[in-house]
C-alpha positions in Angstrom: -14.4 -15.4 -7.8 -12.4 -12.8 -9.7 -10.2 -10.2 -8.3 -8.4 -7.1 -9.4 -5.4 -5.1 -8.1 -4.6 -1.4 -8.3 -1.2 0.1 -9.1 -1.5 2.9 -6.6 -2.2 0.9 -3.5 -1.1 2.1 -0.1 1.8 0.2 1.2 1.0 -3.2 -0.3 0.6 -4.8 -3.7 -2.7 -5.7 -5.0 -5.5 -5.1 -2.6 -8.3 -7.2 -4.1 -12.0 -6.8 -4.7 -13.8 -10.0 -5.5 -16.6 -10.2 -8.1 -18.3 -13.5 -7.8 -20.1 -14.9 -10.9 -21.9 -18.2 -11.2 -22.2 -19.8 -14.6 -26.0 -19.5 -14.4 -25.7 -15.7 -13.7 -23.5 -14.9 -16.7 -24.8 -12.3 -19.1 -25.8 -8.7 -19.1 -24.8 -6.5 -16.2 -23.4 -9.4 -14.3 -21.1 -10.3 -17.2 -20.1 -6.7 -17.5 -19.2 -6.6 -13.8 -17.0 -9.6 -14.2 -15.3 -8.1 -17.3 -14.8 -4.8 -15.4 -12.8 -6.8 -12.8 -10.8 -8.8 -15.4 -9.7 -6.4 -18.2 -6.4 -5.2 -16.6 -4.6 -4.2 -19.7 -7.2 -2.0 -21.3 -8.4 0.6 -18.7 -10.7 2.4 -21.1 -12.5 -0.8 -22.0 -12.6 -1.9 -18.3 -14.3 1.5 -17.3 -16.8 1.0 -20.1 -17.7 -2.5 -18.7 -17.9 -1.0 -15.2 -20.3 1.8 -16.4 -22.5 -0.7 -18.2 -22.6 -3.0 -15.1 -23.4 -0.1 -12.7 -26.3 1.2 -14.8 -27.7 -2.3 -15.7 -29.8 -2.5 -12.5 -28.8 -6.2 -12.3 -26.1 -6.1 -9.6 -26.6 -6.8 -6.0 -25.6 -4.2 -3.5 -22.3 -6.1 -2.8 -21.6 -6.5 -6.5 -22.3 -2.8 -7.1 -19.8 -1.8 -4.3 -17.2 -4.1 -5.9 -17.8 -2.5 -9.4 -17.5 1.0 -8.1 -14.3 0.0 -6.4 -12.9 -1.6 -9.6 -13.8 1.4 -11.7 -12.1 3.6 -9.1 -9.0 1.6 -9.7 -9.1 2.3 -13.4 -9.7 6.0 -12.8 -6.8 6.1 -10.4 -4.4 4.5 -12.9 -5.5 7.1 -15.4 -4.7 9.9 -12.9 -8.4 10.9 -12.6 -8.2 11.1 -8.8 -11.4 13.0 -8.3 -13.4 10.4 -10.1 -11.5 7.6 -8.3 -12.4 9.3 -5.0 -16.1 9.4 -5.9 -16.1 5.8 -6.8 -14.2 4.6 -3.7 -16.5 6.6 -1.5 -19.6 5.1 -3.3 -18.1 1.6 -2.6 -17.7 2.4 1.1 -21.2 3.8 1.3 -22.6 0.6 -0.2 -20.4 -1.7 1.9 -19.5 -0.1 5.3 -16.2 -1.5 6.5 -14.9 -2.1 3.0 -11.2 -1.8 4.1 -9.7 -2.1 0.6 -11.8 0.8 -0.7 -10.9 2.9 2.4 -7.2 2.3 1.7 -7.6 3.2 -2.0 -9.6 6.3 -1.1 -6.7 7.4 1.1 -4.2 6.7 -1.8 -6.3 8.8 -4.2 -6.2 11.7 -1.7 -2.5 11.1 -1.2 -1.8 11.1 -5.0 -3.7 14.5 -5.1 -1.2 15.8 -2.5 -3.9 15.9 0.2 -2.2 13.8 2.9 -4.2 15.4 5.7 -7.4 14.4 4.1 -6.0 10.9 3.5 -5.2 10.6 7.2 -8.8 11.7 8.0 -10.2 9.1 5.6 -8.2 6.4 7.3 -9.4 7.6 10.7 -13.0 7.3 9.5 -12.3 3.8 8.2 -10.7 2.8 11.6 -13.9 3.7 13.4 -15.7 1.2 11.3 -13.0 -1.5 11.3 -11.0 -0.9 14.5 -9.1 -4.2 14.1 -7.8 -3.7 10.6 -4.1 -3.6 10.9 -3.5 -2.3 7.5 -5.5 0.9 8.1 -3.4 1.6 11.2 -0.1 0.9 9.3 -1.1 3.1 6.4 -2.0 6.0 8.7 1.2 5.5 10.6 3.3 5.9 7.5 1.4 9.0 6.3 1.9 10.5 9.7 5.6 9.7 9.5 5.7 11.5 6.2 4.3 14.6 7.9 6.8 14.4 10.7 4.2 13.3 13.3 6.6 10.7 14.8 4.9 10.0 18.1 1.4 9.6 16.6 2.9 7.4 13.8 4.5 5.1 16.4 1.2 4.8 18.3 -0.5 3.7 15.0 2.1 1.2 14.1 2.0 -0.3 17.6 -1.8 -0.7 17.1 -1.1 -2.4 13.7 1.4 -4.8 15.3 -1.1 -5.6 18.0 -3.8 -6.4 15.5 -1.5 -8.4 13.2 1.5 -9.5 15.3 2.8 -11.9 12.6 2.9 -9.4 9.8 6.5 -8.8 8.7 5.7 -5.4 7.2 4.3 -4.2 10.6 7.5 -5.4 12.3 9.7 -3.5 9.8 7.7 -0.3 9.9 7.6 -0.4 13.7 11.4 -0.7 13.6 11.7 2.3 11.3 9.3 4.4 13.5 11.1 3.5 16.6 14.2 4.9 15.0 12.3 8.0 14.0 11.4 8.4 17.6 15.0 8.1 18.8 15.8 4.5 19.4 16.8 1.4 17.4 15.2 -1.7 18.8 17.1 -4.4 17.1 16.4 -6.8 20.0 12.6 -6.3 19.4 13.0 -7.1 15.7 15.1 -10.1 16.6 12.3 -11.4 18.9 9.9 -11.1 16.0 12.2 -13.0 13.7 12.6 -16.0 16.0 11.7 -19.3 14.1 10.5 -17.3 11.1 11.2 -18.1 7.4 13.3 -15.2 5.9 12.6 -16.3 2.3 9.3 -14.6 1.6 9.7 -10.8 1.0 10.3 -8.7 3.1 12.0 -11.4 5.2 15.4 -10.8 3.5 15.1 -7.1 4.5 14.6 -8.1 8.1 17.6 -10.4 7.9 19.6 -7.4 6.6 18.6 -5.2 9.6 19.6 -8.1 12.0 23.0 -8.3 10.4 22.4 -11.8 8.9 23.0 -10.8 5.3 24.8 -7.9 3.6 22.9 -4.9 2.3 24.1 -5.8 -1.2 21.8 -8.8 -1.2 18.8 -6.4 -0.9 20.3 -4.1 -3.5 20.4 -7.1 -5.8 16.7 -7.7 -5.2 16.1 -4.1 -6.5 18.1 -4.8 -9.6 16.2 -8.0 -10.3 12.9 -6.3 -9.7 13.9 -3.6 -12.2 14.6 -6.3 -14.8 11.1 -7.8 -14.1 9.4 -4.4 -14.3 8.3 -4.6 -10.7 8.8 -0.9 -9.8 7.1 -1.3 -6.4 9.5 -4.0 -5.2 12.5 -2.1 -6.7 11.4 1.0 -4.9 10.9 -0.9 -1.6 14.2 -2.7 -1.7 16.2 0.5 -2.4 14.3 2.3 0.4 15.1 -0.5 2.9 18.8 -0.2 2.0 18.6 3.5 2.4 17.1 3.1 5.8 19.8 0.6 6.7 22.5 3.0 5.7 20.7 5.8 7.6 20.6 3.8 10.8 24.3 3.1 10.5 25.0 6.9 10.2 26.1 6.6 6.6 24.2 9.6 5.3 25.9 9.8 1.9 25.1 6.2 1.1 21.6 6.6 2.6 20.9 9.5 0.3 22.1 7.6 -2.7 19.7 4.7 -2.1 16.8 6.9 -1.1 17.2 9.0 -4.3 17.3 5.8 -6.3 14.1 4.6 -4.6 12.3 7.9 -5.6 13.7 7.6 -9.1 11.8 4.4 -9.6 8.7 6.5 -9.9 6.6 4.0 -7.9 4.2 6.7 -6.8 1.5 5.5 -4.4 3.8 3.1 -2.6 4.7 4.2 0.9 8.4 3.3 0.3 8.4 6.0 -2.4 6.5 8.5 -0.3 8.7 8.0 2.8 11.9 8.0 0.7 11.0 11.5 -0.5 10.1 12.6 3.1 13.4 11.1 4.5 15.4 13.0 1.9 13.6 16.2 2.8 14.4 15.6 6.5 18.0 15.1 5.5 18.0 18.4 3.7 18.3 16.8 0.3 
């Protein structure tokens, strides 16, 4: 089972599409489909493998859906959003309920600047997969970006209900509660009871609960920059910006939110919301 991740993924790193290949099935279109999913450093070559696999006539419907999805990833990385949209939609048509493709379809629309269409695409996906917490969280954050605070809070509550142990859901619910006029530190503390703060974004939760200093999270951002992990750098800086904002330290908040945007981690919700937060602050 081989998988592939897409740089522009809504709110999480590496949504995966599996392309299963048995040894006996290697060769021809099947082999090309596998290579399509496993040539991450050469997008042009990966797309060529995808095309050959798609037109080979040898793929099952499920493998064909995966290959359209993987080719959409490559088009998205190249900035060919219209082609990415077509491929993600083809993948969804072939495999209804393909949540990863639905998320990536919304990202492609978002990267085109069509947030309303992205929200609509997620709404259609939710109809097919009503218990997919990620779909709700993604729509919640897009709605937050558009200033639809109440609707965004309803979506993140649905995400938290569907996946109550998800730390990202807990954090975004905390942010959206703040956007709706309240800071529910007690609720975040209840979520954190008996949880390990080591896996990311656990340290960010610890910061909001006052258990560690914000500089610790800023240090995560510096380390991520050294590793070339722009998404993590963007996210860590965004969290510190949110922390400063909740403390009423607007000048410090603006500094960190700007730094989050300057990472250039487009497609990550921390990047998108950092931009929106700066706009709401008049910056």
